[in-house]
Every structure is written in structure tokens, then in C-alpha cells.
DRENTORLO-904497 format. One line per 3 residues: number of its first residue (from 1); for each residue x, y, z of N, C-alpha, C. Coordinates in steps of 0.02 Angstrom, whole numbers, plus 50000, padded with zeros to 5 digits. Last residue first. Layout:
# residues N
NUM> X/Y/Z/X/Y/Z/X/Y/Z ~ ...;
This chain:
# residues 336
336> 53366/55765/56461/53335/55714/56421/53265/55734/56401 ~ 53419/55851/56548/53439/55861/56478/53406/55809/56433 ~ 53408/55908/56692/53356/55878/56647/53375/55895/56575;
333> 53557/55861/56781/53508/55910/56753/53462/55876/56703 ~ 53650/55775/56820/53588/55768/56854/53537/55816/56827 ~ 53759/55814/56746/53732/55747/56736/53663/55737/56766;
330> 53787/55938/56800/53757/55932/56730/53725/55865/56720 ~ 53844/55901/56921/53783/55940/56920/53750/55935/56854 ~ 53961/55833/56882/53907/55795/56919/53840/55835/56920;
327> 53998/55882/56713/54013/55874/56784/53953/55844/56821 ~ 53968/55905/56579/53980/55834/56601/53998/55826/56673 ~ 53951/56038/56560/53896/55995/56541/53906/55924/56569;
324> 54076/56089/56598/54018/56110/56637/53957/56063/56621 ~ 54158/56033/56501/54169/56018/56571/54107/56034/56613 ~ 54107/56092/56384/54101/56022/56394/54108/56003/56469;
321> 54147/56229/56411/54075/56211/56405/54065/56138/56417 ~ 54287/56219/56412/54251/56240/56475/54178/56222/56470 ~ 54307/56171/56281/54327/56131/56337/54290/56151/56400;
318> 54265/56280/56202/54226/56219/56200/54245/56175/56261 ~ 54274/56433/56297/54303/56382/56256/54257/56325/56253 ~ 54209/56524/56382/54256/56549/56332/54291/56499/56288;
315> 54039/56533/56424/54102/56500/56427/54145/56523/56370 ~ 53916/56619/56525/53956/56618/56462/54022/56581/56473 ~ 53759/56568/56591/53832/56573/56601/53868/56572/56530;
312> 53625/56539/56564/53644/56603/56591/53717/56614/56603 ~ 53631/56410/56509/53597/56422/56573/53622/56485/56606 ~ 53763/56448/56408/53725/56395/56432/53697/56411/56504;
309> 53853/56505/56273/53806/56525/56326/53762/56466/56345 ~ 54013/56540/56218/53963/56485/56223/53917/56503/56282 ~ 54062/56690/56129/54074/56630/56168/54017/56581/56167;
306> 54043/56796/56045/54067/56806/56111/54081/56748/56155 ~ 53993/56751/55928/54061/56775/55926/54089/56793/55993 ~ 53897/56607/55988/53906/56671/55949/53979/56692/55953;
303> 53781/56488/56032/53848/56498/56012/53850/56559/55969 ~ 53681/56423/56164/53687/56475/56109/53763/56486/56096 ~ 53584/56283/56196/53640/56325/56212/53654/56366/56149;
300> 53427/56216/56255/53469/56248/56201/53528/56283/56229 ~ 53331/56072/56286/53371/56125/56311/53418/56150/56258 ~ 53186/56049/56181/53251/56024/56203/53292/56083/56232;
297> 53068/56092/56125/53070/56085/56198/53135/56057/56224 ~ 53111/56102/55992/53060/56055/56010/53060/56040/56086 ~ 53233/56150/55917/53225/56152/55990/53173/56101/56013;
294> 53318/56050/55791/53267/56099/55811/53255/56097/55888 ~ 53421/55957/55787/53420/56014/55736/53368/56067/55756 ~ 53506/55898/55928/53443/55904/55891/53448/55967/55844;
291> 53626/55789/55971/53615/55858/55954/53555/55861/55908 ~ 53663/55690/56110/53627/55693/56047/53613/55763/56033 ~ 53819/55669/56195/53755/55705/56186/53726/55694/56117;
288> 53946/55611/56210/53888/55573/56223/53820/55610/56218 ~ 54062/55676/56171/54055/55659/56244/53988/55629/56258 ~ 54039/55694/56032/54099/55655/56058/54091/55635/56130;
285> 53933/55779/56027/53920/55709/56006/53979/55665/56033 ~ 53999/55896/56072/53944/55868/56111/53933/55795/56091 ~ 54088/55914/55964/54114/55902/56036/54061/55871/56078;
282> 54004/55939/55861/54049/55880/55858/54073/55862/55927 ~ 53947/56060/55901/53903/56000/55891/53947/55936/55894 ~ 54061/56138/55897/54025/56128/55959/53980/56064/55957;
279> 54092/56141/55763/54136/56104/55807/54106/56095/55879 ~ 53978/56218/55719/53992/56154/55694/54033/56113/55740 ~ 53991/56338/55791/53933/56295/55802/53945/56225/55780;
276> 54115/56385/55737/54106/56373/55811/54048/56325/55823 ~ 54086/56396/55600/54133/56345/55623/54124/56333/55700 ~ 53907/56433/55579/53979/56441/55568/54018/56386/55601;
273> 53778/56475/55700/53803/56454/55637/53879/56458/55631 ~ 53657/56433/55831/53717/56467/55801/53739/56437/55737 ~ 53605/56328/55954/53588/56388/55916/53652/56423/55891;
270> 53585/56160/55980/53638/56213/55973/53610/56266/55929 ~ 53499/56062/56095/53494/56100/56036/53547/56155/56035 ~ 53530/55900/56166/53538/55972/56167/53526/56004/56097;
267> 53502/55759/56269/53491/55792/56204/53493/55865/56213 ~ 53611/55645/56353/53553/55684/56349/53549/55717/56280 ~ 53704/55544/56357/53698/55585/56415/53631/55626/56414;
264> 53714/55386/56292/53686/55451/56283/53676/55487/56349 ~ 53872/55304/56277/53807/55309/56314/53780/55379/56306 ~ 53935/55324/56108/53941/55321/56179/53873/55322/56212;
261> 53984/55271/55970/53919/55270/56000/53925/55266/56075 ~ 54090/55370/55874/54084/55322/55928/54017/55328/55958 ~ 54076/55381/55696/54064/55410/55761/54062/55352/55814;
258> 54156/55421/55540/54136/55373/55591/54126/55406/55659 ~ 54098/55512/55395/54140/55501/55451/54114/55446/55498 ~ 54015/55576/55303/54068/55531/55281/54120/55512/55334;
255> 53906/55650/55335/53972/55680/55344/54029/55638/55317 ~ 53800/55565/55306/53793/55640/55292/53864/55674/55294 ~ 53831/55439/55352/53833/55451/55280/53833/55526/55266;
252> 53925/55385/55478/53875/55439/55462/53880/55459/55391 ~ 53944/55230/55548/53964/55270/55492/53907/55319/55479 ~ 53979/55191/55718/53929/55199/55665/53958/55246/55610;
249> 54022/55085/55854/54042/55123/55797/53989/55129/55744 ~ 53973/55002/55953/54008/55062/55975/54030/55105/55918 ~ 53981/54861/55856/53963/54885/55923/54007/54944/55941;
246> 53969/54905/55685/53997/54866/55739/53979/54897/55804 ~ 53969/54924/55518/53925/54927/55578/53953/54877/55629 ~ 54039/54923/55402/54077/54944/55462/54030/54952/55524;
243> 53948/54877/55307/54011/54845/55314/54045/54862/55380 ~ 53839/54969/55316/53831/54898/55335/53897/54864/55348 ~ 53896/55085/55265/53873/55081/55336/53863/55012/55359;
240> 53924/55044/55132/53977/55068/55177/53957/55062/55251 ~ 53801/55016/55078/53852/54962/55084/53907/54981/55132 ~ 53708/55115/55053/53712/55084/55120/53765/55032/55129;
237> 53709/55183/54937/53668/55123/54938/53670/55084/55004 ~ 53794/55291/54967/53724/55306/54956/53680/55242/54961 ~ 53922/55229/54976/53893/55266/55034/53816/55270/55029;
234> 53930/55183/54846/53934/55134/54902/53910/55164/54969 ~ 53932/55303/54773/53880/55254/54765/53874/55205/54823 ~ 54054/55359/54813/53992/55392/54832/53933/55344/54826;
231> 54151/55272/54761/54141/55277/54835/54075/55310/54855 ~ 54092/55167/54629/54117/55235/54651/54106/55240/54727 ~ 54118/54992/54661/54084/55048/54638/54119/55113/54655;
228> 54089/54829/54716/54135/54872/54675/54095/54928/54647 ~ 54087/54730/54857/54049/54781/54820/54102/54823/54781 ~ 54084/54561/54898/54126/54618/54877/54083/54666/54838;
225> 54050/54450/55032/54024/54494/54978/54073/54549/54962 ~ 54092/54387/55143/54112/54360/55076/54088/54401/55020 ~ 54054/54459/55247/54020/54396/55240/54033/54361/55174;
222> 54127/54574/55234/54143/54534/55292/54106/54467/55290 ~ 54126/54663/55128/54076/54672/55183/54090/54629/55244 ~ 54245/54751/55046/54233/54685/55071/54187/54690/55134;
219> 54245/54851/54913/54226/54851/54983/54206/54781/55000 ~ 54338/54941/54807/54318/54872/54821/54307/54864/54893 ~ 54302/55093/54730/54317/55057/54794/54296/54986/54786;
216> 54374/55210/54614/54327/55156/54633/54350/55125/54697 ~ 54453/55319/54634/54407/55320/54578/54353/55268/54587 ~ 54489/55385/54793/54481/55328/54751/54433/55342/54692;
213> 54486/55497/54885/54537/55492/54833/54523/55439/54780 ~ 54388/55498/54983/54405/55560/54950/54449/55552/54890 ~ 54385/55368/55031/54322/55400/55004/54338/55460/54965;
210> 54518/55356/55074/54491/55315/55019/54431/55344/54991 ~ 54519/55447/55179/54560/55462/55119/54537/55420/55059 ~ 54435/55375/55270/54418/55442/55244/54455/55462/55183;
207> 54500/55252/55288/54435/55255/55254/54418/55324/55229 ~ 54633/55175/55293/54621/55245/55296/54558/55262/55258 ~ 54669/55049/55275/54622/55059/55327/54605/55133/55334;
204> 54694/54979/55109/54702/55034/55158/54651/55026/55212 ~ 54773/54925/54962/54732/54907/55021/54745/54960/55072 ~ 54767/54979/54791/54797/54980/54859/54746/54959/54912;
201> 54805/54981/54627/54762/54947/54676/54801/54949/54739 ~ 54811/55063/54477/54843/55063/54544/54790/55034/54594 ~ 54852/55049/54312/54802/55032/54361/54837/55026/54429;
198> 54924/55189/54223/54930/55124/54255/54869/55114/54299 ~ 54926/55312/54162/54877/55262/54138/54889/55191/54166 ~ 54997/55417/54213/55036/55361/54177/54992/55308/54147;
195> 54901/55501/54266/54951/55527/54220/54985/55471/54181 ~ 54821/55423/54352/54792/55460/54296/54840/55478/54243 ~ 54920/55369/54439/54873/55324/54404/54845/55360/54342;
192> 54977/55488/54488/55015/55443/54449/54972/55396/54408 ~ 54871/55545/54561/54901/55582/54503/54939/55534/54458 ~ 54854/55446/54661/54797/55461/54614/54824/55497/54552;
189> 54978/55452/54724/54955/55388/54691/54897/55404/54640 ~ 54972/55583/54775/55024/55563/54730/55002/55500/54690 ~ 54864/55577/54863/54862/55624/54808/54913/55602/54753;
186> 54918/55487/54955/54858/55469/54915/54849/55514/54855 ~ 55025/55561/55004/55037/55498/54970/54978/55478/54929 ~ 54966/55673/55065/55012/55682/55008/55020/55620/54971;
183> 54895/55607/55167/54858/55646/55116/54902/55656/55054 ~ 55007/55560/55237/54955/55513/55210/54917/55549/55155 ~ 55073/55675/55275/55105/55628/55225/55054/55581/55197;
180> 54978/55729/55368/54996/55766/55307/55028/55721/55254 ~ 54975/55614/55465/54916/55636/55425/54936/55676/55363 ~ 55121/55504/55447/55077/55551/55485/55026/55579/55438;
177> 55138/55332/55402/55145/55400/55389/55099/55444/55434 ~ 55134/55195/55396/55181/55223/55442/55186/55300/55437 ~ 55031/55165/55299/55027/55138/55367/55075/55173/55417;
174> 55008/55196/55169/55008/55254/55216/55017/55231/55288 ~ 54999/55078/55097/55055/55123/55081/55062/55179/55132 ~ 54941/54937/55108/54942/54991/55162/54999/55041/55152;
171> 55014/54878/54973/54984/54853/55035/54992/54906/55090 ~ 54987/54901/54803/55018/54930/54863/54978/54903/54924 ~ 55023/54864/54635/54985/54845/54695/55023/54869/54756;
168> 55008/54914/54471/55046/54926/54533/55000/54909/54591 ~ 55020/54869/54302/54982/54860/54364/55032/54876/54422 ~ 55104/54882/54197/55037/54914/54190/54999/54913/54253;
165> 55275/54926/54239/55219/54876/54235/55153/54914/54227 ~ 55402/54979/54262/55365/54992/54200/55314/54936/54187 ~ 55489/54996/54362/55479/54926/54338/55435/54925/54276;
162> 55479/55126/54399/55536/55105/54358/55528/55036/54328 ~ 55370/55113/54486/55362/55148/54421/55421/55128/54375 ~ 55432/55046/54589/55376/55013/54554/55367/55046/54487;
159> 55523/55142/54631/55547/55078/54608/55495/55042/54566 ~ 55435/55241/54673/55475/55252/54616/55506/55186/54585 ~ 55385/55176/54784/55341/55187/54731/55380/55203/54666;
156> 55501/55181/54862/55473/55116/54846/55426/55122/54787 ~ 55513/55319/54875/55566/55284/54838/55539/55215/54817 ~ 55400/55348/54955/55407/55376/54887/55458/55338/54846;
153> 55443/55282/55070/55384/55258/55034/55384/55284/54963 ~ 55548/55363/55111/55562/55296/55089/55505/55266/55049 ~ 55480/55482/55144/55528/55483/55090/55543/55411/55061;
150> 55404/55435/55252/55368/55461/55194/55418/55460/55131 ~ 55505/55400/55345/55459/55349/55317/55424/55372/55255 ~ 55660/55479/55293/55601/55475/55333/55557/55420/55304;
147> 55824/55408/55262/55762/55442/55242/55708/55434/55294 ~ 55937/55335/55281/55935/55400/55311/55868/55439/55298 ~ 55934/55220/55205/55924/55214/55278/55919/55281/55313;
144> 55968/55256/55076/55899/55245/55091/55885/55244/55168 ~ 56084/55388/55061/56071/55316/55080/55998/55310/55097 ~ 56069/55498/54918/56067/55486/54991/56055/55412/55006;
141> 56058/55527/54786/56125/55504/54812/56124/55487/54885 ~ 55923/55566/54765/55953/55511/54730/56015/55485/54762 ~ 55843/55670/54810/55867/55621/54858/55911/55568/54831;
138> 55793/55737/54700/55847/55771/54741/55878/55725/54793 ~ 55693/55642/54659/55756/55648/54622/55811/55684/54663 ~ 55570/55627/54714/55626/55603/54754/55693/55611/54718;
135> 55443/55649/54658/55475/55705/54696/55535/55683/54734 ~ 55395/55554/54580/55371/55551/54652/55405/55607/54691 ~ 55454/55582/54458/55381/55581/54461/55356/55582/54533;
132> 55591/55569/54485/55564/55634/54474/55491/55636/54482 ~ 55599/55430/54490/55614/55469/54549/55589/55541/54543 ~ 55564/55400/54355/55522/55375/54412/55536/55416/54476;
129> 55664/55462/54281/55594/55482/54272/55552/55463/54333 ~ 55774/55387/54323/55770/55458/54335/55702/55484/54331 ~ 55732/55261/54276/55746/55271/54347/55739/55344/54364;
126> 55731/55287/54138/55669/55266/54171/55676/55276/54247 ~ 55865/55316/54109/55813/55367/54099/55749/55351/54134 ~ 55922/55193/54135/55939/55250/54175/55890/55306/54171;
123> 55865/55118/54032/55853/55098/54104/55869/55160/54148 ~ 55921/55183/53920/55848/55184/53933/55832/55167/54004 ~ 56056/55152/53941/56032/55223/53942/55957/55227/53953;
120> 56055/55007/54048/56063/55038/53982/56046/55112/53990 ~ 56139/54942/54187/56083/54982/54162/56104/55014/54093 ~ 56183/54776/54226/56207/54841/54198/56145/54879/54169;
117> 56166/54648/54273/56130/54702/54306/56147/54770/54280 ~ 56218/54536/54219/56264/54583/54254/56229/54638/54289 ~ 56114/54472/54155/56139/54444/54218/56188/54488/54254;
114> 56021/54616/54092/56051/54551/54086/56077/54529/54154 ~ 55861/54694/54131/55933/54693/54126/55958/54619/54115 ~ 55726/54688/54161/55747/54710/54091/55821/54709/54079;
111> 55697/54666/54294/55666/54621/54240/55693/54633/54170 ~ 55770/54771/54355/55799/54704/54351/55764/54658/54302 ~ 55722/54895/54378/55739/54879/54308/55767/54809/54301;
108> 55702/54914/54514/55642/54905/54469/55658/54887/54399 ~ 55822/54951/54560/55805/54880/54565/55741/54863/54524 ~ 55825/55088/54555/55850/55053/54498/55837/54978/54500;
105> 55789/55127/54683/55740/55134/54627/55762/55094/54565 ~ 55908/55093/54746/55846/55057/54765/55796/55065/54707 ~ 55999/55181/54685/56007/55109/54678/55945/55069/54696;
102> 55944/55304/54726/55948/55291/54656/55955/55212/54648 ~ 55965/55296/54866/55899/55302/54839/55896/55283/54766 ~ 56094/55171/54897/56071/55238/54888/56000/55237/54863;
99> 56121/55042/55016/56104/55064/54950/56079/55137/54950 ~ 56141/54993/55140/56193/55042/55117/56175/55067/55044 ~ 56001/54989/55251/56039/54968/55190/56088/55019/55171;
96> 55877/54934/55358/55939/54973/55351/55979/54946/55293 ~ 55725/54891/55271/55779/54879/55321/55838/54924/55308 ~ 55573/54981/55255/55636/54960/55224/55689/54950/55276;
93> 55430/54914/55332/55480/54963/55329/55543/54935/55296 ~ 55300/54829/55241/55358/54825/55285/55405/54886/55275 ~ 55201/54835/55145/55197/54876/55203/55260/54881/55239;
90> 55257/54835/54967/55233/54807/55030/55232/54855/55088 ~ 55217/54852/54805/55248/54890/54860/55217/54865/54924 ~ 55242/54770/54651/55210/54767/54717/55250/54809/54764;
87> 55196/54758/54480/55243/54779/54531/55208/54787/54598 ~ 55166/54658/54341/55142/54679/54406/55201/54698/54450 ~ 55234/54637/54218/55158/54652/54221/55140/54682/54287;
84> 55357/54596/54232/55347/54649/54183/55273/54669/54179 ~ 55351/54489/54313/55384/54547/54340/55377/54607/54292 ~ 55299/54391/54233/55257/54421/54282/55284/54486/54308;
81> 55412/54351/54163/55357/54384/54128/55315/54423/54176 ~ 55486/54291/54264/55515/54343/54224/55461/54384/54184 ~ 55406/54193/54316/55417/54252/54356/55446/54309/54315;
78> 55291/54129/54194/55356/54125/54231/55367/54193/54264 ~ 55113/54105/54221/55169/54141/54191/55234/54129/54227 ~ 54998/54063/54274/55035/54015/54231/55098/54047/54202;
75> 54938/54163/54341/54962/54107/54383/54998/54052/54341 ~ 54894/54249/54244/54954/54267/54280/54981/54209/54321 ~ 54850/54213/54083/54834/54193/54154/54895/54203/54196;
72> 54833/54334/53959/54880/54293/53994/54854/54276/54069 ~ 54766/54424/53885/54749/54357/53874/54790/54307/53915 ~ 54770/54548/54005/54758/54537/53934/54733/54462/53925;
69> 54794/54456/54140/54814/54521/54114/54815/54512/54037 ~ 54679/54362/54238/54715/54372/54174/54736/54446/54169 ~ 54646/54235/54348/54662/54309/54344/54703/54320/54282;
66> 54515/54114/54377/54582/54137/54351/54582/54213/54352 ~ 54441/53980/54476/54441/54037/54432/54511/54059/54412 ~ 54494/53934/54644/54456/53922/54582/54456/53986/54540;
63> 54591/53965/54732/54559/53901/54741/54520/53882/54679 ~ 54742/54041/54661/54669/54044/54680/54647/53972/54695 ~ 54904/54049/54740/54859/54025/54687/54786/54032/54710;
60> 54999/54196/54784/54968/54132/54800/54916/54113/54748 ~ 55049/54297/54705/55091/54272/54760/55065/54204/54787 ~ 54980/54360/54608/55009/54295/54591/55056/54272/54644;
57> 54906/54470/54643/54977/54480/54628/55015/54415/54611 ~ 54787/54409/54673/54790/54452/54615/54860/54467/54595 ~ 54827/54350/54794/54803/54309/54739/54807/54350/54673;
54> 54854/54457/54876/54908/54408/54860/54890/54367/54799 ~ 54727/54518/54884/54783/54555/54853/54840/54505/54834 ~ 54654/54419/54950/54635/54437/54883/54693/54471/54847;
51> 54721/54416/55073/54716/54355/55033/54699/54372/54962 ~ 54701/54546/55121/54768/54523/55104/54768/54462/55059 ~ 54559/54548/55134/54593/54596/55091/54661/54569/55071;
48> 54472/54474/55214/54504/54439/55157/54544/54485/55112 ~ 54425/54516/55336/54375/54508/55279/54408/54474/55217 ~ 54507/54542/55438/54486/54473/55429/54439/54461/55374;
45> 54445/54703/55470/54499/54655/55481/54471/54583/55473 ~ 54336/54770/55344/54352/54755/55411/54412/54704/55413 ~ 54396/54859/55196/54352/54811/55230/54377/54801/55302;
42> 54456/54902/55033/54445/54913/55104/54397/54864/55131 ~ 54553/54953/54903/54526/54891/54931/54519/54900/55007 ~ 54540/55078/54784/54554/55064/54854/54516/55001/54876;
39> 54611/55121/54631/54560/55079/54664/54584/55064/54733 ~ 54634/55233/54508/54657/55218/54577/54599/55183/54612 ~ 54663/55208/54335/54616/55214/54391/54654/55197/54454;
36> 54728/55183/54214/54718/55253/54236/54674/55261/54294 ~ 54640/55037/54166/54699/55081/54157/54679/55152/54182 ~ 54546/54942/54284/54552/54982/54223/54615/55026/54223;
33> 54510/54783/54335/54550/54843/54351/54568/54878/54286 ~ 54371/54691/54384/54406/54723/54332/54449/54779/54359 ~ 54303/54531/54436/54334/54595/54449/54367/54625/54387;
30> 54199/54419/54514/54215/54447/54448/54240/54517/54455 ~ 54210/54285/54625/54215/54353/54612/54227/54368/54539 ~ 54183/54162/54699/54148/54177/54639/54149/54254/54622;
27> 54224/54207/54868/54209/54158/54814/54172/54190/54759 ~ 54343/54214/54996/54300/54253/54955/54287/54207/54894 ~ 54392/54107/55069/54380/54170/55103/54329/54212/55064;
24> 54389/53930/55085/54378/53988/55043/54363/54048/55089 ~ 54501/53812/55123/54457/53859/55156/54450/53921/55116 ~ 54517/53640/55070/54533/53712/55061/54480/53756/55096;
21> 54528/53509/55188/54492/53541/55134/54510/53617/55130 ~ 54691/53448/55231/54627/53476/55247/54594/53505/55188 ~ 54818/53410/55202/54765/53369/55176/54695/53398/55191;
18> 54887/53570/55202/54898/53501/55203/54842/53460/55169 ~ 54786/53694/55167/54829/53674/55224/54833/53596/55226 ~ 54749/53836/55073/54757/53762/55073/54804/53744/55129;
15> 54637/53973/55070/54696/53940/55095/54692/53864/55083 ~ 54576/54089/54951/54574/54062/55017/54638/54025/55029 ~ 54462/54139/54820/54525/54146/54853/54522/54117/54924;
12> 54390/54120/54664/54384/54102/54735/54453/54102/54766 ~ 54321/54200/54524/54382/54191/54566/54361/54174/54640 ~ 54259/54223/54403/54237/54167/54449/54293/54148/54495;
9> 54395/54311/54337/54329/54278/54322/54317/54219/54370 ~ 54471/54464/54328/54464/54401/54367/54396/54375/54355 ~ 54581/54562/54234/54515/54534/54240/54517/54470/54279;
6> 54670/54713/54204/54666/54646/54238/54594/54627/54244 ~ 54639/54815/54121/54705/54788/54116/54706/54716/54146 ~ 54504/54883/54031/54527/54839/54085/54595/54809/54073;
3> 54519/55052/53978/54512/54984/53963/54535/54941/54023 ~ 54419/55204/53997/54479/55165/54007/54465/55093/53998 ~ 54341/55296/53865/54331/55255/53926/54395/55209/53934;
């Protein structure tokens, strides 16, 4: 069983502003980050994700309680010691720079070098290993400014790996990436956490990938409550649905997806199996129809290898079917 690297006891996080009373955002938290685990911090906007992340990274002080790595209270440590315990990868895009990929990754070795910044053979080996671990070693000589968003993010993670800390915190690491790169990035972070035995904590709005990738989820419900558990357990106990319940949006536990709650046009039964039927059901729900699992007197449409059949007419695409169902004649039909 993995061991906790970071422990927070009776932690309250929030803000201090001049002489005003401190404002608590999250209170009385007990948290553990274990080695070799990928943990995703998720929640609605304003729930306190950034405040909690900054406090755990010792960027801001807690209002109460403490955060320890081993026996060391991180908020009492000098920056030189802290830099050997926690590395942070921020959301901001890398600014244009003349530094090469290798030089950016090598910045992770600053906590270990003398005032000259000269890299020892061990430092150089760590930088090369970090770049190789994220698949960026072939980019080593290229200017960081010439890389794509996905490539730059890999280099930032390599810098964190080169820093040789037991904890890596990432703020929205997939924010600027397209879907294939987001999937690739989450898979990379999961692999690195398991292979290097580091604890990786990341905040994300990418809920589907968090559910599919995280070993554990820290779920901020919005009322100050934090749920810590396997993603599947948080779905099954209803915490996920409660957290993201909002007007016009619903979390569907059966599929692990979110649905828009549009005005209901009517109810239909879909006869058919396979991908065509599956995506037909999704299309109908998208435009406002409820899809019934059984006929029960509900109007039915039939899906087979020849197309989509509705009221004696065959349609050759989902788009054509949806157009027919949502035009003025369909709206007046007895679909309810």
C-alpha cells in the first residue's frame, strides 16, 4: 500500500484582507496525498480549488491547521527546502523565450546547483531523464517558443520531474490542449505518477478525463464539503451528481456524462441495436426528446442497416431524421 507523502490536518483555507475578518473558503479538512497516485481536484467554479491548491503548495498560508510533508510543516520551511519537496506547473502559457527546451527543463535543477547554476553530471542526467520520460528529448535543442501548446506543457512537466520532488502540483494542465492532446497528457501524468512513485495532484475542469484517469478524486461540492474517494465511488454515492447539479445541466451516472436539460419536445422509443441506435438516442436527447426503453404506447422509430424509419419514411442520416422530427409538423405531432 502506498504511503502518504503529504498530510493536511484540520486545514482551513481562505483569504485575509487588511483588518477585515479572514474569509474561510474550505474548513476543517483532513487530506492525504499518497506516493504513486494521480489525484484530480475538481469542483464548480468558485468552490475553492485554486485556494486549496495554493495553500497546499505553500504559496499562501492557511487560516488554520497545517500541511506537512513527512514531519515538516511546509509553511515553516525556507524556500530552498520547499523547492526540493514540491514542484508546480501553472496554467499560464510559456512566454516567448530564447531558452531551448533543454535549458527550460534544466531550470528544475536550480534547487541543487550552486550560485553559478552549473550543472553537475548528475544534474545533466536528471534533465535528460526527465525529457525522455515525457517524450520531449528529441526537442531538446529547439527554442521553447517554437513548440506547440502540447509540446510546451510536456517540457514544463519535464522541468517538474527534473526538480526531483516527491510532490507535483499542476493547475489545469490540459487547459490549452485539443482533445487528443488532453487524453495524451492525462495518460502521461498517470503513467509518471505510477512509475516514479511521485504524488501528482492536478486541478481540472475536464471531468470525463478525471473520471477515467484519476486514482482518487477530491471533489469540492460547493458548500465547503470536500469528498475524497475513488471516482467510481463518488459517482455511485451521488456526490458527483449533487456537486454539478445546476439549472440546465445534469450528470448521468449510467454513462458518466453530462446532459443539457432542454425543454422536452416529446417521448420516443428507438427500436434497434448497435452504434446507429446508440447515437440516434444521443441525438434525440440532445434536441430535447426523452427516449423510452420500452414502447408502452410511445411512438417508435426503427433503426437498421438501411437507415432510420419514422412514420413510413426512411431517412438516410441522423441529421435528416432530426430535421424531420423538429420541423413545424413534427412539433405538432402527438409525441407526448
